[in-house]
N, C-alpha and C positions, 0 to 999 in steps of 0.2 A: 097469713103466713106464708112466705113463698112455699113452692111445693118442693118435692126431693128431686126432680128431673133435673139434671146439669146440663141439658142441652138447650140452655136459654141464652140470649143476648146479654146476659146481666154484666159480663166482663166488659163488654164495650161500652155498655151504657153508664157503666161507673157505680152500678148499684151494688156490686160485689164488693167485697172488702179489698182495699189496696194491696194486701198480700197475693191476691191473685191478678194483679195487674201484668198484662203481657202473656198470661196463660195460653199455650197452644190450642188450637183449634182442631187439632186431629181427632177422629174418633178413637184412637188408641189412647191419646190421653183423657178424654172424657170418660172413657171406661175405667182408667187406672183412679181417675178423681172420685169417681162416683164409688169405686169399690173402697177406696180409703175412707170415705166418710161412711159408707154403711157399715163397715166393719169396726170402726171406732164407735159409732153409735150404738153398736151391738154391745161392745165390751161394756160402754158407760151404763147401758140399762141392765145388762147381766149381772154386774156386780153392783148396781144400785149407788152409783158414784155422785149422783146430783142431789144436792140440797138445795132447793130454789132461793135465791138471794145471797150465797156465799159468794165468796172472793177466791179465786184460785191463782196461786202464783205459778206460772207455766216456765218451767228451768230451760233455757236456751243455751246450749253449749256452743252453736256453731257448726253441729254436726248435721248430716242428712237427716237423721231420726228427730232431732230437736224442731228443726225447720217443717217437717211434715206435721209434727205436732201441733205446732203453733196455727199453721195454716188451716190444718182441718178443725181444730176448735173454734177458730174464729168463722170458719163456714157454717160449722153447727149453729154458733151463736147467731149469725146473720139470719139463718134460716127458722130461727125462734125456737130450735131444740135443744138449746144449751142455756137455761138462764141462770146464768152466774155472771159474774165480773172477771175478767181475764186480767192479769197482769205479768207481762214477759219479763223474766230476771236472768241477767247473766252475771255469773260469779267468776271474776277474772283472778285466777289463783296465781299469777305470777310466772307461768311457765316461759322459759326462754322462747323468744320468737314469736310469742302470743300477738296477733295483730289487734290491738285494743281498739282501735276505731271503727272496725268493721262491722260489729254488731251495733253500737250506737248510731251510726249513719243509717244501716239498714232499716232498723226499727222506726227511727224519726222519719224517714223518708217514706215509709210504707204506712205511717200513722198508727204504729202499735205501742199503747202504752207500757212502759216499761222501766226497770230500775237496772242500772249497772253498779256492780258492787266490786272494789278489789280489795282482796285478802291473799297476800302472800303465803298461802299455804305449802307452796311448792319448795320454799327454803327450809320449811319445818320437816317436811318429808326427807327431803335430802340430807337433812341434820341426823335424823332418828334411823332412817332404814339404811344399813350397809350397802355399800357398792355391790351392785351383781342380784341384790334382792329385789323382789317385787313391791313396787311403790303402791299399787292400787288400792289395798286394804285400808292404809291409814289416809292415802288421799281421799277416799270416800268418805269416811269418817269426819274428816274435816270438812269437807265440802258441805255434807249433809247437815253438819251441827251449824254450820252458816246460813244454809238455806231455811233450816227452820227458824233461826233468829231473825232473818229477813221478813218469814211468812207473818211472824208475830208482829213485828213492827209496822206492817204494812195491812194489818186486820186481816189476814187471810186465813181460811180454814183448811185449805187443802195445799200441798206442794205436790204438783203434776211434774211427773217424768217421762221421757221419751223412750221407754224401754219398749221394744217391740216383741212379737212371738219369738224370734231368733235369740235374743237375749234371755229370755225367760226358759227356752230350751236347753241353751248352753249352760245356764247357771243349775239347772236340774242335773246336767252330766258332769260338771264339776264337783256338785255336792255328792253324787254318786260315785264317783271315780277316786276323788280326793278327800272328802269330808266325811264319809262314812254315814251319809244320811239321805232319806229322799225329801227334798225340799227344793223350792225354786223362788222366784219372785212373784209373790202374790199381786194380782191387779189391783187391790186396794188393800191397807192396813192402817191400823192407829199406831202412832208413834208411842214410845214409850211413856210419855208425860201424859198421854190421853187427851190432847188438845188440837191435835193436827191429823188429818188424814193424809196418805201419801197413795199417789193415785197413778196408774199406768193404762191409759185410754187407748193405747197402740198395741195392748195385748194380743189382738187377734190379727195384727198386721205383719206380713212378711217384710223381712230387713231389705229385699230386694225392691219391693215397690217404694219404701222410702227413698232407696238410691234413685229410681227411674224420675220418682216426682221431682225430687230435688234438683236434679240434674235438667229436668226438662223447664223446670221454672226459672232456673239459672241463678239460684240462691247461692251467694257466696259462702261456700262450704269451707270451714276451718278444719285442716287435718287434725285427725284426733291422736296423732303420735308427737305431738309437741314436747311431751314431757321426757321424751327417750325411752318410753316403756321398752323392757326387754323382750326380744323375739321368741323367747321360750317361755313364756307366760303360758300358764295352764289354760287359761282362754282360748288363746289363740291355737293351742293343740286341739282343744274340743272344736272350736269352729273348722278347723280343717277336717277333722273326723267326719263332722256332719256333712261339710261338702262334699266328702267323698261318698258317703251313702247317699246323698241327693243324686249326685252324678249317677250313680248306679241304678237307683230306683227313684225316679221324678216323682214328687209329691211324699217322700218320706218326713220331711219335716213336718207336715201337716198333720199326718198320721200319728207321729209321735206327740206332738201338742194335744192332738184331740185326745189323746189316751191321758195325758195330765188333767183333763177336765172328766175322766171316767173312772174313778178310783173306787176299787171295790176293797174296803179294809179288812174284810172277813178272808180275803184271798192275800193277805200279805202277812209274813210272820211278826207282827209287832203286838205284843199282848197289852200294851199300854192304849193301844188305838181300837182293838175290838176285844169282848169279852169271852175269850175262848172257853174260860171256866163254866159258862152259863150254858155251851151247849150240850144237849143231852138227849140222848136216843129217845125217840118217842114225840120230841118237840113238834107239834104241828106246824107244817109250812116251812119247816126249816132242813132243806137236803141240801146236796152237794152243789146244786145249782140254782139255790133260792135267790129270790131278788130281795136284797137289804132294803131297799124303798117301801116294800110292803109289809114287813114283819115289825112287830114290836120290839121295844129295847128290851135284849135279851138279859139284860142284868135286873129286870123286872121278875124273872122267872126264879 
């Protein structure tokens, strides 16, 4: 099995996947590429995403994030670290101006197994959603339903999405500010039917790194605003807020994301999440600063 080091001549020898053909040889790019592989591998292992022999439907929108996802997964597979079959899939939803030939040509030229599917969900969204309202929710549901169908038709056990660390953070704050709940995008979940996993291997990856990588590789990035998304979308507002925080205090995004992985149910006022009724004076080992990992289930007392 090839090693983890990325400072080898594999790109030039043709041994690496064609997705990396023409990769820059600069030290800066090699560090970026190695970081992307390391963080993606860490998320896959942390959330136990791999079942050897499974088939993954890798969803490709043509944006910087999905290109990064596709390339890094193929590198992990080439290095023997991802024992699954990969099938790239683009769902053309009929948005005006969508360059329908870009992805098929790119995937064929780079020797990536793929399926292109056309479903005009854009017309349905325009018909159902009044002018001036947000299209994203219905559009997302229709897209997800089609991707589930395609995954089943192709014998896949997982639908793999390109959401990264910043998407997860933005969703958390959208739920906090507008949804009245503490929730975000889980790196791994089971669909309602119970037959497909939904995976987000880029959960630890910064959006800026996806952007740098896709630009450096010269991938044909398709703009994400083809549907005419409204500028006042809640997600855009949250992104702007996070950008301002990051500018004032570099590294703030990573600190906030780390908080999402370090939740203390006993220090949140959700009685459904933690059994406050079972807390009683004199209970050994349970004080103001107790470690929840080292105590028995309070409901047993």
